[in-house]
N, C-alpha and C positions, 0 to 999 in steps of 0.2 A: 184630647190633650190641649188642643188649641183653644177651646172654649174655656178651659180652666185657667189658662194663662191670662185671658182677657178679664177674668173675674178676680185674679189674684191682686193683692194690694201692691201698689208700686210706690217707690220712694217719692216724697213730696217734690213737686215740680211747679212749674208756672201755671198749672191748670187752675181754673177757677172753680169755685164751689158749685157753680151751676153745671159744669162738665161732670164733676163727680156725682152729683145728684142725678144727672141724666143717665150716667152709666149704671148706677144702682137701680134706677127706675126701669131701665131696659132689661136688667137682669131679673128683676121681680116680674116684669111683664112676661118674659120668656118662661119663667117658672109657672106662672098662672096659665099660659097658653098650653104648656105641656100637660099640666094637671087637668085642664078642661078636655084636652084631646084624649087623655087616658080615661077620664070619667065617662066620656061620651062613647067610648069603644063598646063594641058588642060584648056583653058579659052574659054567660048563661044564668038563668033564673036562680038556680041553687047556689051559685058561686058567691053571691052577695051575702049569704048567711053563714058561710063557713068561716072558721077562725083564721085560716091562712089565705085570706083574700089577697091575690097578687096586686090588684088595683090599689087596695088600701096600703099595701107595703110601698108601692111606688109613690102614692100621695104623701105618705109619711116621710119617705126619703126626700121628696121635693120640698116639703115643709122644713125639714132639717137643713137642706141646702139653702133655702131662703133665709133661715135664721143665721146660717154661717155667712152668707153674703152680707147681710145687714151688720153682723158683728165686725166683719172685715172693713166695711165702710166706716164704722165708728172708730176702729183702730187707725185707719188711714186719716180720718179727720183729726184725731188726737195728735198723730205724728205731724200733720200739716200745721196744726196750731202751735205745737212746740217749736217747729222749724221757724214759723213766722215770728214767734216770740224771740227766738235766738237772733233772727235777722235784725229785729228792732233793737234789742238790748246789746247785742254783740257789736253793732256799729258804734253805738254811743260809748261803750266801754273802750273800744279800740281808739276812738277819737280822743277820749280822756287820757288814755295811757300815752298816746303820741304827744299830746300837749304837755304832760308831766315830764316826758323824756326830753322834749325841747327845752323846758325850763331847767332841767338838770344839766343839759349840755351848756346852756348859757351861763349857769352858775359855775360850772367847772371851768369854762373858758375864762370867766372873770377871775376866778381864784388863781388860775395859772398865770394870767397876766399880772395880777397883783403880786404873786410870788416872784415873778421875773423882775418886776420893778424893785421889790424889796432886796432881791439878790444884787441887782446892779447898785443900789444905794449902799448896801453893806460892803460891797467890793470897793466902792469909791471911798467910803469911810476908812476902810482898812488901808488903802493906799495913802490916804491923808495922814495917817498916824505914823 
């Protein structure tokens, strides 16, 4: 169970691409070592020709695991790329919306000030009549 957790994809973090590549490489290396150990095990002479060869089943299982690990790595890379894209564009979009909001605040403040001056002028004109 602990080995599976170490191979499971994790959410994007500050890890570098080199760290992810090293993790995938070590997982592949582990699968190759296990396959080599199984292939090198003592197998009876007739067992290699039977259809239900347990070594072949284990090798097939290891190959499927290797494919799964590679697919998980590709998915993790895709998520990481999307996250990095969001970080780049999200910051720019946020800065732009902050600037637009500041401009609206300034325009609203100016409009309120202008309205207050107009009100004072109209009140003065009303008293003069």
